[in-house]
C-alpha positions as CSV (number, residue, x, y, z in Angstrom):
1,M,0.0,0.0,0.0
2,V,1.4,3.4,-1.1
3,T,0.1,6.7,0.1
4,I,0.6,9.8,-2.0
5,R,0.4,13.2,-0.2
6,P,1.8,16.7,-0.5
7,L,5.1,17.0,1.5
8,T,5.5,19.6,4.2
9,D,8.5,21.1,5.9
10,D,8.4,18.2,8.4
11,D,9.3,15.9,5.4
12,W,12.5,17.8,4.5
13,T,15.0,15.3,5.9
14,V,13.5,12.3,4.1
15,W,13.1,14.3,0.9
16,W,16.7,15.5,1.0
17,S,18.0,12.0,1.5
18,L,15.9,10.6,-1.4
19,R,16.9,13.6,-3.6
20,L,20.6,13.0,-3.0
21,R,20.1,9.3,-3.8
22,A,18.3,10.2,-7.1
23,L,21.0,12.6,-8.1
24,A,23.8,10.1,-7.3
25,E,22.2,7.1,-8.9
26,H,20.8,8.8,-12.0
27,P,22.9,11.8,-13.0
28,D,21.5,11.7,-16.5
29,A,17.9,12.3,-15.3
30,F,18.3,15.6,-13.4
31,G,19.6,19.0,-14.2
32,Q,21.1,19.3,-10.8
33,D,24.5,17.7,-10.1
34,H,25.0,15.7,-7.0
35,D,28.4,17.0,-6.1
36,E,27.4,20.6,-6.7
37,I,24.3,20.4,-4.6
38,V,26.2,18.8,-1.7
39,A,28.9,21.5,-2.0
40,E,26.2,24.3,-1.9
41,G,24.8,22.8,1.3
42,E,21.2,22.2,2.3
43,Q,20.0,25.8,2.4
44,P,19.3,26.5,-1.3
45,S,17.6,23.1,-1.7
46,H,15.6,23.6,1.5
47,Q,14.3,26.9,0.2
48,R,13.2,25.3,-3.1
49,F,11.6,22.4,-1.2
50,S,9.8,24.8,1.2
51,S,8.4,26.8,-1.7
52,G,6.8,23.5,-2.9
53,S,4.2,23.8,-0.2
54,T,3.1,27.3,-0.8
55,G,1.1,29.1,-3.4
56,L,0.8,27.2,-6.7
57,N,3.7,24.9,-6.1
58,R,3.6,21.4,-4.6
59,V,6.0,18.5,-3.9
60,F,4.2,15.2,-3.6
61,G,5.6,12.2,-1.9
62,A,4.9,8.5,-2.1
63,F,5.1,6.6,1.2
64,D,5.1,2.8,1.5
65,A,3.4,0.8,4.2
66,A,6.4,1.3,6.5
67,S,6.0,5.1,6.0
68,T,9.3,5.3,4.0
69,L,9.4,7.9,1.3
70,V,9.9,5.9,-1.9
71,G,9.0,8.5,-4.6
72,V,8.6,12.2,-5.3
73,A,7.5,14.7,-7.9
74,G,7.1,18.4,-7.8
75,I,5.0,20.8,-9.8
76,T,5.7,24.5,-10.2
77,G,3.5,27.3,-11.5
78,R,4.4,30.5,-13.3
79,E,3.8,33.9,-11.8
80,R,4.0,36.1,-14.8
81,R,0.6,37.0,-16.4
82,K,1.4,35.6,-19.8
83,Q,2.7,32.3,-18.5
84,R,0.2,31.6,-15.7
85,H,-1.5,29.0,-18.0
86,R,1.5,26.7,-17.6
87,M,2.9,24.5,-14.9
88,E,6.0,22.2,-14.9
89,I,6.5,18.9,-13.3
90,W,10.1,18.4,-12.0
91,G,12.1,16.0,-9.9
92,V,10.2,12.8,-10.7
93,Y,11.9,9.9,-9.0
94,V,10.8,6.5,-7.7
95,A,13.3,4.4,-5.8
96,P,14.3,1.3,-7.8
97,E,12.9,-1.1,-5.2
98,S,9.4,0.5,-5.6
99,R,9.3,0.7,-9.4
100,G,6.8,-1.2,-11.5
101,M,4.0,-0.8,-8.9
102,G,2.3,2.3,-10.3
103,V,4.0,4.7,-7.9
104,G,5.3,7.0,-10.7
105,R,1.8,7.2,-12.3
106,R,0.2,8.0,-9.0
107,L,2.7,10.8,-8.3
108,L,2.1,12.2,-11.8
109,D,-1.7,11.9,-11.3
110,A,-1.3,14.0,-8.1
111,C,0.6,16.7,-9.9
112,I,-1.8,16.8,-12.8
113,G,-4.8,16.8,-10.4
114,H,-3.2,19.8,-8.6
115,A,-2.7,21.6,-11.9
116,R,-6.4,21.0,-12.9
117,N,-7.4,22.7,-9.6
118,V,-5.3,25.9,-10.3
119,D,-7.5,28.5,-11.9
120,G,-6.3,29.3,-15.4
121,V,-3.8,26.5,-15.9
122,R,-4.2,25.0,-19.4
123,Q,-1.1,22.9,-19.8
124,V,1.5,21.0,-17.9
125,H,5.1,20.5,-19.2
126,I,7.6,17.8,-18.4
127,A,11.0,16.8,-19.8
128,A,12.7,13.4,-19.9
129,A,16.0,12.2,-21.0
130,S,15.4,10.9,-24.5
131,H,17.1,7.6,-23.8
132,N,14.9,6.9,-20.8
133,G,12.3,4.9,-22.5
134,A,10.5,4.0,-19.3
135,A,10.0,7.6,-18.3
136,V,8.9,8.7,-21.8
137,A,6.5,5.8,-22.0
138,L,5.0,6.6,-18.5
139,Y,4.6,10.3,-19.4
140,E,2.9,9.3,-22.8
141,S,0.6,6.9,-21.0
142,C,-0.5,9.8,-18.7
143,G,-1.4,11.8,-21.8
144,F,1.7,13.9,-22.5
145,T,2.8,14.3,-26.1
146,R,6.3,15.1,-27.3
147,Y,6.6,18.5,-29.0
148,G,10.4,18.7,-29.3
149,R,13.8,17.5,-28.3
150,E,16.5,19.6,-26.7
151,P,19.9,18.4,-27.9
152,R,22.6,18.3,-25.3
153,A,20.2,19.5,-22.6
154,L,22.8,18.1,-20.2
155,I,26.5,17.4,-20.5
156,L,27.5,15.1,-17.6
157,P,30.9,15.4,-15.8
158,D,32.1,12.4,-17.7
159,G,31.3,14.1,-21.0
160,R,28.2,12.2,-21.9
161,E,25.6,14.2,-23.7
162,V,21.9,13.9,-22.8
163,D,19.1,15.0,-25.0
164,E,15.7,15.7,-23.5
165,D,12.3,15.1,-24.9
166,L,10.0,18.0,-24.2
167,M,6.5,17.0,-23.5
168,V,3.2,18.7,-22.8
169,L,-0.3,17.7,-21.5
170,M,-3.1,20.0,-22.6
171,L,-5.7,20.2,-19.9
172,D,-8.2,22.1,-21.9
173,R,-8.4,19.8,-24.9
């Protein structure tokens, strides 16, 4: 049994631990670099995390039967008038031991449900490493469509280049 809920500041420590794990194990899936984020210290990440529980923004967590955080996804809105119709999903991660059980889909459903309840939001954006077939397939199964590919969206410390598929879900169509 997995429970999905918005995270609060009380969840900071478990989120931070899972975020560091995600960055270390899957450097090709995130724009942040593990070593840089550790060198910066917790404060900048804590501020971003805390903003996820205010206003338009949310960070959702998936907790297993033992109350262990096993997955996360965030959604961020835009403040500028001409961009308020958009939200972006970020930081999607499910621990390998919890994959294949629908956790990712439920996290995305929570983000999309939140976006549907924000007045004026018409579309949700997400990006995935082009080579990550599982993520791309999951996003497509949730209704996202690819509208482009950003070449070399990331260049990893070892020199590998990562293209990203840019995807959108139109909520008003």
